[in-house]
C-alpha positions, 0 to 999 in steps of 0.5 A: 389490240390485246391489253396487258398489265401496264408493268409488263413490256410487250414483244411482237413476233412477226412470223413467230409461230415457227421453230425460232419464234416458239423459242423466243416466245418461251424465252421472253415470257420467262423474263416477264414479257408479254408476247403477241405472235403475228402469223399468216395462219389463223389460230385460236390461241390467245395473243395470236393475230393473223396477217397476210404479210403484205398489207397493213391491217388491224394487226398493226395496233399491236405494235403500239407501245411495244418494247420490240418487234422481231420479224422472223417472217419468210418462206422456208428456203428448204425447197427447190429453186423453181421460179415460183418458189424464188418469187415466194422466198423473195416476196415473203421477206420483202413484203413483210419487212416493208409492211412492218415499216409502214405500220411502225410509221403510223404508230403514236408510240412506236416500238423501241426497237425493230430486230429484223431477220437476215441471213449469214448466207449474204457473205461470199463462199469462203475457200479453205483458210480465208479470213472469216467474214465480220460485219465490218469487212465481210465480203458480200457474195453473189447469186440468188440467196445473196440477192434475197438477203440484200433486198431483205435488208434494203427493205429494212433500211428503207423504212421511215422509222426515226423513233425505232432502233433497227437491227438486221440479224445475219443469222447462221444455222440455228441448232435446236433439238426440236426444230430447224435443221438439226433433227434432220441432221441427226436422223441422217447421221444415225443412218450413216450419213455423217461423213464429209459432204462433198469435199467436206472443206466447206465452213459451217457457221452455226448457233445453239438456239439457246444462244440465239435467244440470249443474243436477241435479248442482249441486242434488245437491251443494248439501246445504243446499238443499231445496224447489222449484226452477225448472229452465230457462234464464234467458232465456225468449223469445217463440214468434215469436222461437224460430221465427225462430231455427229459420228462420235456422238451417235456411233452409226454402224456404218458411215456412207460416203457423200460425194456431190453427185449423190448429194444432188440426187438426194436433194432432188428426191427431198425437193431441196438444194445442195447449196444449203450444205455445200456453200462455205459460210465462215462468219464470226459475230465480231460486234457481239464479241466486242460488246462483251456478249458471252456464249453459253455454247461457244464451240460446236462440241458443247452444242452438239453434246447438249442437243444430243 
């Protein structure tokens, strides 16, 4: 177990060596927190601990006395939905959540709060101008990605952690200049692929990575809040409008059409699935807004301008 100065609170980031974990680590370190990263990869870096994401081990001592544990663990969904990949996507989320619950249950001084990743993909496909999904009246969808999200959240609520506040973060696509989906979007747009994908009338829910970190900080400090939170910007936009933004900013020499058949071919070549861009996700962060959270980047225009 790592020792830290008594006056500095500790945050444990499970699965914290990826894009979001690195941003959260820097954000909270700048606020004076000590960070411990738990990941499957071995590392010689200080304050990094290895786990298998399935069984309680020596890593569990890091949870003692933590101000928060934030679970980001889970295999990427940017892959083909083969049977093997599906098993890994599901098990990596359920197992890591389950074992964190088991570890917290054994703590003498359990973490004050447990923020567990989930996904805004849990909601149903929104057609045209249907009302956006909120936490209170969102319509849960169907299909494999929804089943994963439901099982992920069920594992969180099944944990016996009466002294640890629990929140499920239904996070939308997080936009950052140095990781996640945005650098790929930017590269494709420069090649002229900044036109409506399919019909272009599917909704995109999104969030600037800076606001993601600020929202996590906000929820960590809202000590009477628990349950499900949508973590996304308050202004979802249509796919055609998002691509028009990229075209306006990047000014490619040509703009190539992107019909569904071409997207299917591209997804096969890139070993991914078209659901990531064709499913309509119209989600708003009603609970965050009701609590008074203020977004630094409330519109996609401001976010994209900042990132570019």
